[in-house]
GUPAKOL-898869 format. One record per residue: x, y, z of N, C-alpha, C, O in turn; residue number from 1. Coordinates in Angstrom, 3 decimals, always signed. Example, Ala and Ser with C-alpha at 12.3 -4.5 7.8 and 13.67 -1.06 7.14 Angstrom:
+----------+----------+----------+----------+----------+----------+----------+----------+----------+----------+----------+----------+-----+
:     n_c1 :     n_c2 :     n_c3 :    ca_c1 :    ca_c2 :    ca_c3 :     c_c1 :     c_c2 :     c_c3 :     o_c1 :     o_c2 :     o_c3 : pos :
+----------+----------+----------+----------+----------+----------+----------+----------+----------+----------+----------+----------+-----+
:  +13.190 :   -5.690 :   +7.800 :  +12.300 :   -4.500 :   +7.800 :  +13.200 :   -3.300 :   +7.800 :  +14.236 :   -3.319 :   +8.465 :   1 :
:  +12.850 :   -2.250 :   +7.080 :  +13.670 :   -1.060 :   +7.140 :  +12.900 :   +0.030 :   +7.870 :  +13.409 :   +1.138 :   +8.039 :   2 :
+----------+----------+----------+----------+----------+----------+----------+----------+----------+----------+----------+----------+-----+
// end
This chain:
+----------+----------+----------+----------+----------+----------+----------+----------+----------+----------+----------+----------+-----+
:     n_c1 :     n_c2 :     n_c3 :    ca_c1 :    ca_c2 :    ca_c3 :     c_c1 :     c_c2 :     c_c3 :     o_c1 :     o_c2 :     o_c3 : pos :
+----------+----------+----------+----------+----------+----------+----------+----------+----------+----------+----------+----------+-----+
: +256.798 : +233.085 : -171.139 : +256.374 : +233.887 : -172.280 : +257.077 : +235.236 : -172.296 : +257.260 : +235.827 : -173.360 :   1 :
: +257.470 : +235.725 : -171.138 : +258.107 : +237.025 : -171.058 : +259.414 : +237.084 : -171.820 : +259.820 : +238.156 : -172.267 :   2 :
: +260.077 : +235.956 : -171.975 : +261.352 : +235.931 : -172.670 : +261.209 : +235.844 : -174.182 : +262.187 : +236.023 : -174.908 :   3 :
: +260.022 : +235.574 : -174.655 : +259.824 : +235.387 : -176.100 : +260.245 : +236.612 : -176.892 : +260.787 : +236.477 : -177.989 :   4 :
: +260.011 : +237.791 : -176.369 : +260.360 : +239.019 : -177.075 : +261.736 : +239.548 : -176.703 : +262.187 : +240.542 : -177.272 :   5 :
: +262.414 : +238.898 : -175.753 : +263.745 : +239.296 : -175.315 : +264.784 : +238.526 : -176.115 : +265.059 : +237.364 : -175.814 :   6 :
: +265.361 : +239.155 : -177.125 : +266.304 : +238.506 : -178.023 : +267.518 : +237.976 : -177.265 : +268.078 : +236.952 : -177.656 :   7 :
: +267.936 : +238.640 : -176.199 : +269.111 : +238.191 : -175.448 : +268.854 : +236.877 : -174.711 : +269.805 : +236.200 : -174.322 :   8 :
: +267.594 : +236.505 : -174.514 : +267.262 : +235.264 : -173.822 : +267.325 : +234.049 : -174.751 : +267.293 : +232.906 : -174.295 :   9 :
: +267.413 : +234.302 : -176.020 : +267.420 : +233.204 : -176.987 : +268.818 : +232.624 : -177.117 : +269.806 : +233.356 : -177.049 :  10 :
: +268.907 : +231.312 : -177.303 : +270.199 : +230.669 : -177.555 : +270.443 : +230.642 : -179.056 : +269.594 : +231.044 : -179.850 :  11 :
: +271.634 : +230.153 : -179.428 : +271.958 : +230.074 : -180.848 : +271.016 : +229.098 : -181.539 : +270.570 : +228.135 : -180.915 :  12 :
: +270.700 : +229.323 : -182.823 : +269.834 : +228.395 : -183.558 : +270.480 : +227.012 : -183.655 : +271.702 : +226.886 : -183.729 :  13 :
: +269.660 : +226.007 : -183.654 : +270.127 : +224.632 : -183.805 : +269.911 : +224.227 : -185.253 : +268.813 : +224.383 : -185.789 :  14 :
: +270.941 : +223.715 : -185.880 : +270.844 : +223.257 : -187.259 : +270.706 : +221.744 : -187.259 : +271.448 : +221.041 : -186.573 :  15 :
: +269.757 : +221.255 : -188.029 : +269.511 : +219.820 : -188.124 : +269.684 : +219.403 : -189.569 : +269.098 : +219.987 : -190.481 :  16 :
: +270.499 : +218.384 : -189.757 : +270.715 : +217.866 : -191.108 : +269.960 : +216.562 : -191.250 : +270.034 : +215.685 : -190.388 :  17 :
: +269.238 : +216.446 : -192.340 : +268.526 : +215.215 : -192.627 : +269.511 : +214.240 : -193.261 : +270.171 : +214.561 : -194.250 :  18 :
: +269.601 : +213.060 : -192.686 : +270.585 : +212.097 : -193.167 : +269.935 : +210.898 : -193.823 : +270.439 : +209.783 : -193.690 :  19 :
: +268.879 : +211.084 : -194.499 : +268.231 : +209.952 : -195.147 : +267.240 : +209.277 : -194.215 : +266.775 : +209.870 : -193.241 :  20 :
: +266.933 : +208.054 : -194.523 : +265.908 : +207.330 : -193.791 : +266.458 : +206.762 : -192.492 : +267.624 : +206.377 : -192.403 :  21 :
: +265.603 : +206.722 : -191.502 : +265.954 : +206.075 : -190.242 : +265.897 : +204.569 : -190.439 : +265.112 : +204.062 : -191.240 :  22 :
: +266.719 : +203.883 : -189.717 : +266.752 : +202.431 : -189.832 : +266.323 : +201.836 : -188.502 : +266.902 : +202.130 : -187.456 :  23 :
: +265.304 : +200.997 : -188.560 : +264.848 : +200.283 : -187.378 : +265.197 : +198.809 : -187.562 : +265.120 : +198.271 : -188.667 :  24 :
: +265.573 : +198.179 : -186.484 : +265.915 : +196.753 : -186.554 : +265.060 : +195.958 : -185.575 : +265.538 : +195.542 : -184.519 :  25 :
: +263.796 : +195.748 : -185.927 : +262.935 : +194.985 : -185.015 : +263.293 : +193.501 : -185.046 : +263.908 : +193.013 : -185.995 :  26 :
: +262.903 : +192.813 : -184.008 : +263.082 : +191.364 : -184.016 : +262.188 : +190.781 : -185.103 : +261.258 : +191.443 : -185.563 :  27 :
: +262.458 : +189.561 : -185.510 : +261.640 : +188.946 : -186.557 : +260.197 : +188.778 : -186.086 : +259.262 : +188.893 : -186.879 :  28 :
: +260.020 : +188.504 : -184.778 : +258.657 : +188.377 : -184.241 : +257.911 : +189.711 : -184.321 : +256.750 : +189.754 : -184.729 :  29 :
: +258.582 : +190.796 : -183.930 : +257.940 : +192.109 : -183.982 : +257.643 : +192.520 : -185.418 : +256.594 : +193.103 : -185.691 :  30 :
: +258.558 : +192.219 : -186.338 : +258.344 : +192.538 : -187.750 : +257.147 : +191.773 : -188.298 : +256.346 : +192.332 : -189.047 :  31 :
: +257.019 : +190.512 : -187.935 : +255.891 : +189.705 : -188.401 : +254.577 : +190.251 : -187.849 : +253.573 : +190.286 : -188.560 :  32 :
: +254.579 : +190.675 : -186.589 : +253.373 : +191.263 : -185.999 : +252.992 : +192.558 : -186.704 : +251.815 : +192.822 : -186.948 :  33 :
: +254.013 : +193.371 : -187.032 : +253.759 : +194.628 : -187.742 : +253.172 : +194.360 : -189.122 : +252.226 : +195.032 : -189.533 :  34 :
: +253.717 : +193.397 : -189.833 : +253.200 : +193.040 : -191.159 : +251.752 : +192.591 : -191.047 : +250.917 : +192.987 : -191.861 :  35 :
: +251.445 : +191.771 : -190.050 : +250.075 : +191.298 : -189.852 : +249.114 : +192.472 : -189.677 : +248.075 : +192.530 : -190.335 :  36 :
: +249.464 : +193.415 : -188.782 : +248.553 : +194.525 : -188.527 : +248.491 : +195.510 : -189.680 : +247.447 : +196.120 : -189.908 :  37 :
: +249.582 : +195.680 : -190.409 : +249.541 : +196.538 : -191.597 : +248.558 : +195.973 : -192.613 : +247.775 : +196.713 : -193.209 :  38 :
: +248.604 : +194.647 : -192.809 : +247.653 : +194.011 : -193.727 : +246.225 : +194.117 : -193.205 : +245.294 : +194.382 : -193.966 :  39 :
: +246.059 : +193.908 : -191.901 : +244.739 : +193.994 : -191.284 : +244.114 : +195.377 : -191.505 : +242.906 : +195.503 : -191.709 :  40 :
: +244.958 : +196.402 : -191.459 : +244.483 : +197.776 : -191.660 : +244.538 : +198.205 : -193.120 : +244.333 : +199.374 : -193.448 :  41 :
: +244.818 : +197.243 : -193.989 : +244.835 : +197.458 : -195.443 : +245.771 : +198.593 : -195.879 : +245.455 : +199.373 : -196.778 :  42 :
: +246.922 : +198.659 : -195.222 : +247.931 : +199.639 : -195.630 : +248.644 : +199.133 : -196.876 : +248.705 : +197.930 : -197.130 :  43 :
: +249.174 : +200.058 : -197.636 : +249.895 : +199.711 : -198.859 : +251.118 : +198.863 : -198.525 : +251.396 : +197.871 : -199.198 :  44 :
: +251.844 : +199.259 : -197.482 : +253.007 : +198.491 : -197.048 : +253.229 : +198.707 : -195.558 : +252.640 : +199.606 : -194.958 :  45 :
: +254.062 : +197.898 : -194.979 : +254.286 : +197.955 : -193.535 : +254.978 : +199.262 : -193.134 : +254.739 : +199.770 : -192.039 :  46 :
: +255.826 : +199.809 : -193.999 : +256.514 : +201.053 : -193.667 : +255.518 : +202.199 : -193.491 : +255.653 : +203.007 : -192.572 :  47 :
: +254.523 : +202.268 : -194.368 : +253.495 : +203.306 : -194.269 : +252.715 : +203.157 : -192.975 : +252.442 : +204.144 : -192.291 :  48 :
: +252.357 : +201.927 : -192.639 : +251.608 : +201.677 : -191.414 : +252.440 : +202.044 : -190.192 : +251.937 : +202.692 : -189.274 :  49 :
: +253.709 : +201.638 : -190.171 : +254.583 : +201.963 : -189.034 : +254.769 : +203.468 : -188.884 : +254.763 : +203.986 : -187.767 :  50 :
: +254.933 : +204.170 : -189.997 : +255.087 : +205.621 : -189.932 : +253.849 : +206.260 : -189.308 : +253.961 : +207.158 : -188.474 :  51 :
: +252.671 : +205.794 : -189.716 : +251.424 : +206.334 : -189.164 : +251.315 : +206.030 : -187.670 : +250.939 : +206.899 : -186.883 :  52 :
: +251.639 : +204.815 : -187.288 : +251.559 : +204.419 : -185.884 : +252.533 : +205.230 : -185.035 : +252.180 : +205.691 : -183.949 :  53 :
: +253.760 : +205.404 : -185.529 : +254.757 : +206.186 : -184.787 : +254.309 : +207.632 : -184.644 : +254.426 : +208.211 : -183.563 :  54 :
: +253.795 : +208.227 : -185.728 : +253.322 : +209.615 : -185.664 : +252.174 : +209.757 : -184.667 : +252.134 : +210.713 : -183.893 :  55 :
: +251.235 : +208.798 : -184.686 : +250.113 : +208.845 : -183.739 : +250.609 : +208.738 : -182.302 : +250.127 : +209.452 : -181.423 :  56 :
: +251.568 : +207.850 : -182.062 : +252.094 : +207.671 : -180.713 : +252.831 : +208.915 : -180.232 : +252.692 : +209.313 : -179.075 :  57 :
: +253.609 : +209.527 : -181.113 : +254.315 : +210.748 : -180.738 : +253.322 : +211.854 : -180.426 : +253.529 : +212.608 : -179.476 :  58 :
: +252.247 : +211.970 : -181.201 : +251.206 : +212.962 : -180.910 : +250.599 : +212.726 : -179.531 : +250.383 : +213.674 : -178.776 :  59 :
: +250.324 : +211.464 : -179.199 : +249.781 : +211.133 : -177.876 : +250.765 : +211.490 : -176.767 : +250.377 : +212.051 : -175.742 :  60 :
: +252.027 : +211.165 : -176.972 : +253.053 : +211.457 : -175.965 : +253.197 : +212.968 : -175.762 : +253.310 : +213.434 : -174.628 :  61 :
: +253.193 : +213.727 : -176.856 : +253.295 : +215.187 : -176.745 : +252.099 : +215.769 : -176.011 : +252.255 : +216.673 : -175.190 :  62 :
: +250.912 : +215.264 : -176.297 : +249.710 : +215.748 : -175.611 : +249.769 : +215.419 : -174.126 : +249.429 : +216.260 : -173.294 :  63 :
: +250.196 : +214.208 : -173.783 : +250.292 : +213.805 : -172.383 : +251.347 : +214.639 : -171.666 : +251.142 : +215.042 : -170.521 :  64 :
: +252.456 : +214.898 : -172.317 : +253.514 : +215.700 : -171.714 : +253.037 : +217.135 : -171.488 : +253.302 : +217.721 : -170.439 :  65 :
: +252.336 : +217.697 : -172.469 : +251.791 : +219.052 : -172.319 : +250.799 : +219.132 : -171.173 : +250.805 : +220.095 : -170.408 :  66 :
: +249.947 : +218.125 : -171.053 : +248.976 : +218.095 : -169.962 : +249.689 : +217.976 : -168.616 : +249.302 : +218.632 : -167.649 :  67 :
: +250.720 : +217.149 : -168.551 : +251.499 : +217.003 : -167.325 : +252.124 : +218.336 : -166.920 : +252.087 : +218.716 : -165.749 :  68 :
: +252.702 : +219.046 : -167.899 : +253.317 : +220.343 : -167.610 : +252.283 : +221.347 : -167.112 : +252.556 : +222.109 : -166.185 :  69 :
: +251.089 : +221.352 : -167.725 : +250.033 : +222.269 : -167.285 : +249.583 : +221.935 : -165.870 : +249.394 : +222.831 : -165.047 :  70 :
: +249.408 : +220.637 : -165.583 : +249.008 : +220.214 : -164.239 : +250.060 : +220.584 : -163.207 : +249.729 : +221.048 : -162.116 :  71 :
: +251.317 : +220.382 : -163.544 : +252.405 : +220.706 : -162.646 : +252.456 : +222.220 : -162.378 : +252.650 : +222.650 : -161.241 :  72 :
: +252.282 : +223.006 : -163.425 : +252.293 : +224.463 : -163.272 : +251.109 : +224.915 : -162.418 : +251.247 : +225.829 : -161.605 :  73 :
: +249.944 : +224.279 : -162.597 : +248.767 : +224.645 : -161.809 : +248.972 : +224.299 : -160.332 : +248.563 : +225.056 : -159.452 :  74 :
: +249.598 : +223.168 : -160.067 : +249.854 : +222.765 : -158.673 : +250.862 : +223.684 : -157.996 : +250.803 : +223.912 : -156.788 :  75 :
: +251.796 : +224.212 : -158.804 : +252.817 : +225.095 : -158.260 : +252.392 : +226.558 : -158.292 : +253.184 : +227.440 : -157.962 :  76 :
: +251.157 : +226.820 : -158.684 : +250.618 : +228.173 : -158.688 : +251.238 : +229.089 : -159.727 : +251.332 : +230.298 : -159.516 :  77 :
: +251.657 : +228.526 : -160.836 : +252.292 : +229.343 : -161.874 : +251.273 : +229.861 : -162.816 : +251.611 : +230.572 : -163.762 :  78 :
+----------+----------+----------+----------+----------+----------+----------+----------+----------+----------+----------+----------+-----+
// end
């Protein structure tokens, strides 16, 4: 946190360009399973369901990673 106010500690900004939609190429079996569960959850389409599932999973991964970092810092007395 001490570096947050130190402008010299910051690196150059990263520019990200959006290049349209991401393309996933699941196997036909995985695609069929996704369609089944999208229908089961009454989603409008499989893409909407997959987007929601991916966002939920990323949120879980970020939370787990944050908890791991906090635990590691606590063990190291930081």
